[in-house]
mmJSON file of the N, C-alpha and C atoms, coordinates in Angstrom:
{"data_MODEL":{"atom_site":{
"group_PDB":["ATOM","ATOM","ATOM","ATOM","ATOM","ATOM","ATOM","ATOM","ATOM","ATOM","ATOM","ATOM","ATOM","ATOM","ATOM","ATOM","ATOM","ATOM","ATOM","ATOM","ATOM","ATOM","ATOM","ATOM","ATOM","ATOM","ATOM","ATOM","ATOM","ATOM","ATOM","ATOM","ATOM","ATOM","ATOM","ATOM","ATOM","ATOM","ATOM","ATOM","ATOM","ATOM","ATOM","ATOM","ATOM","ATOM","ATOM","ATOM","ATOM","ATOM","ATOM","ATOM","ATOM","ATOM","ATOM","ATOM","ATOM","ATOM","ATOM","ATOM","ATOM","ATOM","ATOM","ATOM","ATOM","ATOM","ATOM","ATOM","ATOM","ATOM","ATOM","ATOM","ATOM","ATOM","ATOM","ATOM","ATOM","ATOM","ATOM","ATOM","ATOM","ATOM","ATOM","ATOM","ATOM","ATOM","ATOM","ATOM","ATOM","ATOM","ATOM","ATOM","ATOM","ATOM","ATOM","ATOM","ATOM","ATOM","ATOM","ATOM","ATOM","ATOM","ATOM","ATOM","ATOM","ATOM","ATOM","ATOM","ATOM","ATOM","ATOM","ATOM","ATOM","ATOM","ATOM","ATOM","ATOM","ATOM","ATOM","ATOM","ATOM","ATOM","ATOM","ATOM","ATOM","ATOM","ATOM","ATOM","ATOM","ATOM","ATOM","ATOM","ATOM","ATOM","ATOM","ATOM","ATOM","ATOM","ATOM","ATOM","ATOM","ATOM","ATOM","ATOM","ATOM","ATOM","ATOM","ATOM","ATOM","ATOM","ATOM","ATOM","ATOM","ATOM","ATOM","ATOM","ATOM","ATOM","ATOM"],
"id":[1,2,3,4,5,6,7,8,9,10,11,12,13,14,15,16,17,18,19,20,21,22,23,24,25,26,27,28,29,30,31,32,33,34,35,36,37,38,39,40,41,42,43,44,45,46,47,48,49,50,51,52,53,54,55,56,57,58,59,60,61,62,63,64,65,66,67,68,69,70,71,72,73,74,75,76,77,78,79,80,81,82,83,84,85,86,87,88,89,90,91,92,93,94,95,96,97,98,99,100,101,102,103,104,105,106,107,108,109,110,111,112,113,114,115,116,117,118,119,120,121,122,123,124,125,126,127,128,129,130,131,132,133,134,135,136,137,138,139,140,141,142,143,144,145,146,147,148,149,150,151,152,153,154,155,156,157,158,159],
"type_symbol":["N","C","C","N","C","C","N","C","C","N","C","C","N","C","C","N","C","C","N","C","C","N","C","C","N","C","C","N","C","C","N","C","C","N","C","C","N","C","C","N","C","C","N","C","C","N","C","C","N","C","C","N","C","C","N","C","C","N","C","C","N","C","C","N","C","C","N","C","C","N","C","C","N","C","C","N","C","C","N","C","C","N","C","C","N","C","C","N","C","C","N","C","C","N","C","C","N","C","C","N","C","C","N","C","C","N","C","C","N","C","C","N","C","C","N","C","C","N","C","C","N","C","C","N","C","C","N","C","C","N","C","C","N","C","C","N","C","C","N","C","C","N","C","C","N","C","C","N","C","C","N","C","C","N","C","C","N","C","C"],
"label_atom_id":["N","CA","C","N","CA","C","N","CA","C","N","CA","C","N","CA","C","N","CA","C","N","CA","C","N","CA","C","N","CA","C","N","CA","C","N","CA","C","N","CA","C","N","CA","C","N","CA","C","N","CA","C","N","CA","C","N","CA","C","N","CA","C","N","CA","C","N","CA","C","N","CA","C","N","CA","C","N","CA","C","N","CA","C","N","CA","C","N","CA","C","N","CA","C","N","CA","C","N","CA","C","N","CA","C","N","CA","C","N","CA","C","N","CA","C","N","CA","C","N","CA","C","N","CA","C","N","CA","C","N","CA","C","N","CA","C","N","CA","C","N","CA","C","N","CA","C","N","CA","C","N","CA","C","N","CA","C","N","CA","C","N","CA","C","N","CA","C","N","CA","C","N","CA","C","N","CA","C","N","CA","C","N","CA","C"],
"label_alt_id":[null,null,null,null,null,null,null,null,null,null,null,null,null,null,null,null,null,null,null,null,null,null,null,null,null,null,null,null,null,null,null,null,null,null,null,null,null,null,null,null,null,null,null,null,null,null,null,null,null,null,null,null,null,null,null,null,null,null,null,null,null,null,null,null,null,null,null,null,null,null,null,null,null,null,null,null,null,null,null,null,null,null,null,null,null,null,null,null,null,null,null,null,null,null,null,null,null,null,null,null,null,null,null,null,null,null,null,null,null,null,null,null,null,null,null,null,null,null,null,null,null,null,null,null,null,null,null,null,null,null,null,null,null,null,null,null,null,null,null,null,null,null,null,null,null,null,null,null,null,null,null,null,null,null,null,null,null,null,null],
"label_comp_id":["UNK","UNK","UNK","UNK","UNK","UNK","UNK","UNK","UNK","UNK","UNK","UNK","UNK","UNK","UNK","UNK","UNK","UNK","UNK","UNK","UNK","UNK","UNK","UNK","UNK","UNK","UNK","UNK","UNK","UNK","UNK","UNK","UNK","UNK","UNK","UNK","UNK","UNK","UNK","UNK","UNK","UNK","UNK","UNK","UNK","UNK","UNK","UNK","UNK","UNK","UNK","UNK","UNK","UNK","UNK","UNK","UNK","UNK","UNK","UNK","UNK","UNK","UNK","UNK","UNK","UNK","UNK","UNK","UNK","UNK","UNK","UNK","UNK","UNK","UNK","UNK","UNK","UNK","UNK","UNK","UNK","UNK","UNK","UNK","UNK","UNK","UNK","UNK","UNK","UNK","UNK","UNK","UNK","UNK","UNK","UNK","UNK","UNK","UNK","UNK","UNK","UNK","UNK","UNK","UNK","UNK","UNK","UNK","UNK","UNK","UNK","UNK","UNK","UNK","UNK","UNK","UNK","UNK","UNK","UNK","UNK","UNK","UNK","UNK","UNK","UNK","UNK","UNK","UNK","UNK","UNK","UNK","UNK","UNK","UNK","UNK","UNK","UNK","UNK","UNK","UNK","UNK","UNK","UNK","UNK","UNK","UNK","UNK","UNK","UNK","UNK","UNK","UNK","UNK","UNK","UNK","UNK","UNK","UNK"],
"label_asym_id":["A","A","A","A","A","A","A","A","A","A","A","A","A","A","A","A","A","A","A","A","A","A","A","A","A","A","A","A","A","A","A","A","A","A","A","A","A","A","A","A","A","A","A","A","A","A","A","A","A","A","A","A","A","A","A","A","A","A","A","A","A","A","A","A","A","A","A","A","A","A","A","A","A","A","A","A","A","A","A","A","A","A","A","A","A","A","A","A","A","A","A","A","A","A","A","A","A","A","A","A","A","A","A","A","A","A","A","A","A","A","A","A","A","A","A","A","A","A","A","A","A","A","A","A","A","A","A","A","A","A","A","A","A","A","A","A","A","A","A","A","A","A","A","A","A","A","A","A","A","A","A","A","A","A","A","A","A","A","A"],
"label_entity_id":["1","1","1","1","1","1","1","1","1","1","1","1","1","1","1","1","1","1","1","1","1","1","1","1","1","1","1","1","1","1","1","1","1","1","1","1","1","1","1","1","1","1","1","1","1","1","1","1","1","1","1","1","1","1","1","1","1","1","1","1","1","1","1","1","1","1","1","1","1","1","1","1","1","1","1","1","1","1","1","1","1","1","1","1","1","1","1","1","1","1","1","1","1","1","1","1","1","1","1","1","1","1","1","1","1","1","1","1","1","1","1","1","1","1","1","1","1","1","1","1","1","1","1","1","1","1","1","1","1","1","1","1","1","1","1","1","1","1","1","1","1","1","1","1","1","1","1","1","1","1","1","1","1","1","1","1","1","1","1"],
"label_seq_id":[1,1,1,2,2,2,3,3,3,4,4,4,5,5,5,6,6,6,7,7,7,8,8,8,9,9,9,10,10,10,11,11,11,12,12,12,13,13,13,14,14,14,15,15,15,16,16,16,17,17,17,18,18,18,19,19,19,20,20,20,21,21,21,22,22,22,23,23,23,24,24,24,25,25,25,26,26,26,27,27,27,28,28,28,29,29,29,30,30,30,31,31,31,32,32,32,33,33,33,34,34,34,35,35,35,36,36,36,37,37,37,38,38,38,39,39,39,40,40,40,41,41,41,42,42,42,43,43,43,44,44,44,45,45,45,46,46,46,47,47,47,48,48,48,49,49,49,50,50,50,51,51,51,52,52,52,53,53,53],
"pdbx_PDB_ins_code":[null,null,null,null,null,null,null,null,null,null,null,null,null,null,null,null,null,null,null,null,null,null,null,null,null,null,null,null,null,null,null,null,null,null,null,null,null,null,null,null,null,null,null,null,null,null,null,null,null,null,null,null,null,null,null,null,null,null,null,null,null,null,null,null,null,null,null,null,null,null,null,null,null,null,null,null,null,null,null,null,null,null,null,null,null,null,null,null,null,null,null,null,null,null,null,null,null,null,null,null,null,null,null,null,null,null,null,null,null,null,null,null,null,null,null,null,null,null,null,null,null,null,null,null,null,null,null,null,null,null,null,null,null,null,null,null,null,null,null,null,null,null,null,null,null,null,null,null,null,null,null,null,null,null,null,null,null,null,null],
"Cartn_x":[97.646,98.711,98.485,98.6,98.395,99.702,99.857,101.039,100.617,101.436,101.114,102.182,101.751,102.671,102.386,103.398,103.228,103.556,102.663,102.87,102.438,102.924,102.57,101.542,100.419,99.352,99.108,100.164,100.011,99.337,99.282,98.66,97.146,96.561,95.112,94.626,93.493,92.961,92.281,92.636,91.955,92.536,93.513,94.094,95.583,95.931,97.334,97.934,97.177,97.662,97.04,97.375,96.788,97.863,97.498,98.378,97.598,98.306,97.698,97.878,96.763,96.79,96.423,97.172,96.955,96.691,95.559,95.17,94.909,95.307,95.052,93.699,92.769,91.43,91.141,90.285,89.92,88.503,88.312,86.998,86.118,84.911,84.036,83.502,83.431,82.871,83.882,85.111,86.091,87.154,87.374,88.402,89.782,89.881,91.165,91.481,92.75,93.189,93.362,93.091,93.272,93.703,94.321,94.741,93.671,93.347,92.394,93.176,93.157,93.906,92.94,93.263,92.458,93.369,92.958,93.644,92.876,93.575,92.952,93.667,92.934,93.596,94.504,95.607,96.605,96.06,95.074,94.542,93.547,93.191,92.244,92.876,94.189,94.874,94.662,94.755,94.587,93.186,92.169,90.793,90.62,91.291,91.19,91.717,92.857,93.429,92.75,92.11,91.385,90.082,89.496,88.261,88.574,87.846,88.149,87.283,86.832,85.999,86.831],
"Cartn_y":[113.623,112.818,112.67,111.49,111.243,110.772,111.068,110.595,109.936,109.04,108.294,108.575,108.986,109.213,108.175,107.457,106.44,107.051,106.872,107.428,106.411,106.576,105.7,106.397,105.731,106.282,105.354,104.952,103.978,104.567,105.876,106.498,106.446,106.37,106.338,104.894,104.667,103.312,102.905,101.743,101.2,101.586,102.447,102.838,102.492,101.351,100.968,100.652,100.046,99.679,100.593,101.867,102.847,103.705,104.301,105.24,106.51,107.599,108.871,109.045,109.097,109.233,110.656,111.215,112.586,112.532,113.118,113.097,114.526,114.836,116.132,116.072,116.94,116.956,118.338,118.368,119.624,120.014,121.25,121.747,121.897,121.326,121.463,122.891,123.621,124.969,125.996,125.983,127.005,126.519,125.21,124.66,124.659,125.132,125.163,123.777,123.499,122.233,122.375,121.277,121.233,119.826,119.701,118.397,117.836,116.568,115.877,114.81,114.889,113.958,113.065,111.782,110.827,109.777,109.269,108.144,106.893,105.99,104.813,103.569,102.48,101.222,100.745,100.117,99.733,98.771,97.946,96.998,97.638,98.919,99.593,100.733,100.819,101.926,101.86,100.685,100.549,100.979,100.621,101.025,102.524,103.131,104.577,105.34,104.934,105.623,105.232,104.088,103.692,104.459,104.858,105.624,107.058,107.59,108.913,110.03,109.907,110.949,112.005],
"Cartn_z":[32.089,32.631,34.122,34.641,36.063,36.676,37.937,38.635,39.931,40.433,41.638,42.683,43.872,44.972,46.041,46.469,47.484,48.837,49.794,51.118,52.164,53.367,54.468,55.346,55.582,56.413,57.594,58.287,59.36,60.589,60.718,61.873,61.833,60.664,60.518,60.512,61.141,61.236,59.928,59.405,58.25,56.9,56.836,55.549,55.514,56.061,56.142,54.774,53.88,52.553,51.512,51.57,50.672,50.032,48.908,48.227,47.935,47.828,47.47,45.971,45.245,43.793,43.416,42.498,42.04,40.545,40.137,38.731,38.262,37.053,36.442,35.748,36.154,35.572,35.001,34.01,33.364,33.758,34.153,34.547,33.314,33.328,32.163,32.01,33.089,33.039,32.537,33.118,32.756,31.785,31.737,30.874,31.517,32.762,33.459,34.021,34.193,34.767,36.274,36.99,38.435,38.818,39.97,40.47,41.397,41.224,42.087,42.844,44.17,45.007,45.772,45.844,46.589,47.204,48.357,48.97,48.567,47.886,47.286,47.815,48.106,48.476,47.343,47.705,46.708,45.659,46.017,45.045,44.082,44.253,43.367,42.579,42.561,41.882,40.374,39.78,38.333,37.899,38.683,38.357,38.495,39.484,39.696,38.476,37.956,36.81,35.494,35.428,34.231,34.1,35.222,35.228,34.807,33.836,33.275,33.851,35.092,35.705,36.36],
"occupancy":[1.0,1.0,1.0,1.0,1.0,1.0,1.0,1.0,1.0,1.0,1.0,1.0,1.0,1.0,1.0,1.0,1.0,1.0,1.0,1.0,1.0,1.0,1.0,1.0,1.0,1.0,1.0,1.0,1.0,1.0,1.0,1.0,1.0,1.0,1.0,1.0,1.0,1.0,1.0,1.0,1.0,1.0,1.0,1.0,1.0,1.0,1.0,1.0,1.0,1.0,1.0,1.0,1.0,1.0,1.0,1.0,1.0,1.0,1.0,1.0,1.0,1.0,1.0,1.0,1.0,1.0,1.0,1.0,1.0,1.0,1.0,1.0,1.0,1.0,1.0,1.0,1.0,1.0,1.0,1.0,1.0,1.0,1.0,1.0,1.0,1.0,1.0,1.0,1.0,1.0,1.0,1.0,1.0,1.0,1.0,1.0,1.0,1.0,1.0,1.0,1.0,1.0,1.0,1.0,1.0,1.0,1.0,1.0,1.0,1.0,1.0,1.0,1.0,1.0,1.0,1.0,1.0,1.0,1.0,1.0,1.0,1.0,1.0,1.0,1.0,1.0,1.0,1.0,1.0,1.0,1.0,1.0,1.0,1.0,1.0,1.0,1.0,1.0,1.0,1.0,1.0,1.0,1.0,1.0,1.0,1.0,1.0,1.0,1.0,1.0,1.0,1.0,1.0,1.0,1.0,1.0,1.0,1.0,1.0],
"B_iso_or_equiv":[0.0,0.0,0.0,0.0,0.0,0.0,0.0,0.0,0.0,0.0,0.0,0.0,0.0,0.0,0.0,0.0,0.0,0.0,0.0,0.0,0.0,0.0,0.0,0.0,0.0,0.0,0.0,0.0,0.0,0.0,0.0,0.0,0.0,0.0,0.0,0.0,0.0,0.0,0.0,0.0,0.0,0.0,0.0,0.0,0.0,0.0,0.0,0.0,0.0,0.0,0.0,0.0,0.0,0.0,0.0,0.0,0.0,0.0,0.0,0.0,0.0,0.0,0.0,0.0,0.0,0.0,0.0,0.0,0.0,0.0,0.0,0.0,0.0,0.0,0.0,0.0,0.0,0.0,0.0,0.0,0.0,0.0,0.0,0.0,0.0,0.0,0.0,0.0,0.0,0.0,0.0,0.0,0.0,0.0,0.0,0.0,0.0,0.0,0.0,0.0,0.0,0.0,0.0,0.0,0.0,0.0,0.0,0.0,0.0,0.0,0.0,0.0,0.0,0.0,0.0,0.0,0.0,0.0,0.0,0.0,0.0,0.0,0.0,0.0,0.0,0.0,0.0,0.0,0.0,0.0,0.0,0.0,0.0,0.0,0.0,0.0,0.0,0.0,0.0,0.0,0.0,0.0,0.0,0.0,0.0,0.0,0.0,0.0,0.0,0.0,0.0,0.0,0.0,0.0,0.0,0.0,0.0,0.0,0.0],
"pdbx_formal_charge":[null,null,null,null,null,null,null,null,null,null,null,null,null,null,null,null,null,null,null,null,null,null,null,null,null,null,null,null,null,null,null,null,null,null,null,null,null,null,null,null,null,null,null,null,null,null,null,null,null,null,null,null,null,null,null,null,null,null,null,null,null,null,null,null,null,null,null,null,null,null,null,null,null,null,null,null,null,null,null,null,null,null,null,null,null,null,null,null,null,null,null,null,null,null,null,null,null,null,null,null,null,null,null,null,null,null,null,null,null,null,null,null,null,null,null,null,null,null,null,null,null,null,null,null,null,null,null,null,null,null,null,null,null,null,null,null,null,null,null,null,null,null,null,null,null,null,null,null,null,null,null,null,null,null,null,null,null,null,null],
"auth_seq_id":[1,1,1,2,2,2,3,3,3,4,4,4,5,5,5,6,6,6,7,7,7,8,8,8,9,9,9,10,10,10,11,11,11,12,12,12,13,13,13,14,14,14,15,15,15,16,16,16,17,17,17,18,18,18,19,19,19,20,20,20,21,21,21,22,22,22,23,23,23,24,24,24,25,25,25,26,26,26,27,27,27,28,28,28,29,29,29,30,30,30,31,31,31,32,32,32,33,33,33,34,34,34,35,35,35,36,36,36,37,37,37,38,38,38,39,39,39,40,40,40,41,41,41,42,42,42,43,43,43,44,44,44,45,45,45,46,46,46,47,47,47,48,48,48,49,49,49,50,50,50,51,51,51,52,52,52,53,53,53],
"auth_comp_id":["UNK","UNK","UNK","UNK","UNK","UNK","UNK","UNK","UNK","UNK","UNK","UNK","UNK","UNK","UNK","UNK","UNK","UNK","UNK","UNK","UNK","UNK","UNK","UNK","UNK","UNK","UNK","UNK","UNK","UNK","UNK","UNK","UNK","UNK","UNK","UNK","UNK","UNK","UNK","UNK","UNK","UNK","UNK","UNK","UNK","UNK","UNK","UNK","UNK","UNK","UNK","UNK","UNK","UNK","UNK","UNK","UNK","UNK","UNK","UNK","UNK","UNK","UNK","UNK","UNK","UNK","UNK","UNK","UNK","UNK","UNK","UNK","UNK","UNK","UNK","UNK","UNK","UNK","UNK","UNK","UNK","UNK","UNK","UNK","UNK","UNK","UNK","UNK","UNK","UNK","UNK","UNK","UNK","UNK","UNK","UNK","UNK","UNK","UNK","UNK","UNK","UNK","UNK","UNK","UNK","UNK","UNK","UNK","UNK","UNK","UNK","UNK","UNK","UNK","UNK","UNK","UNK","UNK","UNK","UNK","UNK","UNK","UNK","UNK","UNK","UNK","UNK","UNK","UNK","UNK","UNK","UNK","UNK","UNK","UNK","UNK","UNK","UNK","UNK","UNK","UNK","UNK","UNK","UNK","UNK","UNK","UNK","UNK","UNK","UNK","UNK","UNK","UNK","UNK","UNK","UNK","UNK","UNK","UNK"],
"auth_asym_id":["A","A","A","A","A","A","A","A","A","A","A","A","A","A","A","A","A","A","A","A","A","A","A","A","A","A","A","A","A","A","A","A","A","A","A","A","A","A","A","A","A","A","A","A","A","A","A","A","A","A","A","A","A","A","A","A","A","A","A","A","A","A","A","A","A","A","A","A","A","A","A","A","A","A","A","A","A","A","A","A","A","A","A","A","A","A","A","A","A","A","A","A","A","A","A","A","A","A","A","A","A","A","A","A","A","A","A","A","A","A","A","A","A","A","A","A","A","A","A","A","A","A","A","A","A","A","A","A","A","A","A","A","A","A","A","A","A","A","A","A","A","A","A","A","A","A","A","A","A","A","A","A","A","A","A","A","A","A","A"],
"auth_atom_id":["N","CA","C","N","CA","C","N","CA","C","N","CA","C","N","CA","C","N","CA","C","N","CA","C","N","CA","C","N","CA","C","N","CA","C","N","CA","C","N","CA","C","N","CA","C","N","CA","C","N","CA","C","N","CA","C","N","CA","C","N","CA","C","N","CA","C","N","CA","C","N","CA","C","N","CA","C","N","CA","C","N","CA","C","N","CA","C","N","CA","C","N","CA","C","N","CA","C","N","CA","C","N","CA","C","N","CA","C","N","CA","C","N","CA","C","N","CA","C","N","CA","C","N","CA","C","N","CA","C","N","CA","C","N","CA","C","N","CA","C","N","CA","C","N","CA","C","N","CA","C","N","CA","C","N","CA","C","N","CA","C","N","CA","C","N","CA","C","N","CA","C","N","CA","C","N","CA","C","N","CA","C","N","CA","C"],
"pdbx_PDB_model_num":[1,1,1,1,1,1,1,1,1,1,1,1,1,1,1,1,1,1,1,1,1,1,1,1,1,1,1,1,1,1,1,1,1,1,1,1,1,1,1,1,1,1,1,1,1,1,1,1,1,1,1,1,1,1,1,1,1,1,1,1,1,1,1,1,1,1,1,1,1,1,1,1,1,1,1,1,1,1,1,1,1,1,1,1,1,1,1,1,1,1,1,1,1,1,1,1,1,1,1,1,1,1,1,1,1,1,1,1,1,1,1,1,1,1,1,1,1,1,1,1,1,1,1,1,1,1,1,1,1,1,1,1,1,1,1,1,1,1,1,1,1,1,1,1,1,1,1,1,1,1,1,1,1,1,1,1,1,1,1]
}}}
């Protein structure tokens, strides 16, 4: 299950229209779950969650 958190990053140059995406991923080695966080441009959010990496 993935969740999307919307945040404002106006202080950083070049990431004005971005969101912080948080995805639950499973470790192939241990099998434990961990959260993977990335700042993604708003127009690429659907591709980020469609990708299963």
